[in-house]
C-alpha positions as CSV (number, residue, x, y, z in Angstrom):
1,X,74.5,101.2,93.3
2,X,77.7,101.9,95.2
3,X,78.2,105.0,97.4
4,X,81.4,106.6,98.8
5,X,81.7,109.6,101.1
6,X,84.2,112.3,100.0
7,X,85.9,114.2,102.8
8,X,88.0,117.4,103.0
9,X,91.6,116.4,102.8
10,X,92.6,119.1,105.3
11,X,90.0,118.8,108.1
12,X,88.0,115.6,107.3
13,X,84.6,117.3,107.0
14,X,82.3,115.3,104.7
15,X,82.0,117.1,101.3
16,X,79.5,114.9,99.5
17,X,78.7,111.4,98.3
18,X,79.8,109.7,95.1
19,X,77.4,107.3,93.5
20,X,78.3,104.9,90.8
21,X,75.3,104.3,88.5
22,X,75.8,102.1,85.5
23,X,79.6,102.8,85.6
24,X,79.1,106.6,85.8
25,X,80.4,108.5,88.8
26,X,78.1,111.2,90.1
27,X,78.9,113.6,93.0
28,X,76.1,114.7,95.3
29,X,76.7,117.8,97.4
30,X,73.6,118.8,99.4
31,X,70.8,119.0,96.9
32,X,73.1,119.2,93.9
33,X,74.2,116.5,91.6
34,X,77.4,117.3,89.7
35,X,80.0,115.7,87.5
36,X,82.5,118.5,88.0
37,X,82.9,120.7,91.0
38,X,85.2,123.4,92.2
39,X,84.6,125.0,95.6
40,X,85.8,125.3,99.2
41,X,85.2,123.3,102.4
42,X,82.7,125.2,104.6
43,X,84.6,124.2,107.7
44,X,88.2,125.1,106.9
45,X,88.0,126.9,103.5
46,X,90.4,124.4,101.9
47,X,89.9,124.4,98.1
48,X,88.1,121.3,96.8
49,X,88.1,120.2,93.2
50,X,86.4,117.1,91.8
51,X,86.3,116.4,88.1
52,X,85.1,113.0,86.8
53,X,87.7,112.8,84.0
54,X,90.5,113.5,86.5
55,X,89.1,110.8,88.8
56,X,89.2,108.3,86.0
57,X,92.8,109.2,85.1
58,X,93.8,109.0,88.7
59,X,92.2,105.5,89.0
60,X,94.1,104.4,85.8
61,X,97.5,105.8,87.1
62,X,97.0,104.0,90.4
63,X,96.1,100.7,88.6
64,X,99.3,101.0,86.5
65,X,101.4,101.8,89.6
66,X,100.0,98.7,91.3
67,X,100.8,96.6,88.2
68,X,104.4,97.9,88.1
69,X,104.8,97.2,91.8
70,X,103.5,93.6,91.4
71,X,105.3,92.8,88.2
72,X,109.0,93.8,87.8
73,X,108.8,93.0,84.1
74,X,106.0,95.5,83.5
75,X,107.3,98.2,81.1
76,X,105.4,101.3,79.8
77,X,107.9,102.1,77.0
78,X,106.4,102.1,73.5
């Protein structure tokens, strides 16, 4: 099991903890366990959105960007 704290991007207040269990990312906020969440930071009222599918897409995009940076021959054209 791997855990990562998620923080508000504006003020840095901890929002929740992401656990990865058998490859599935789960967000814990207080006594709630969610896969999708839309709300606000209690400290600064900054909107906070966390969607598992978007997190997976972001991870993929970052991986492709890293591959492009490390390999000048990398081409995404079909």
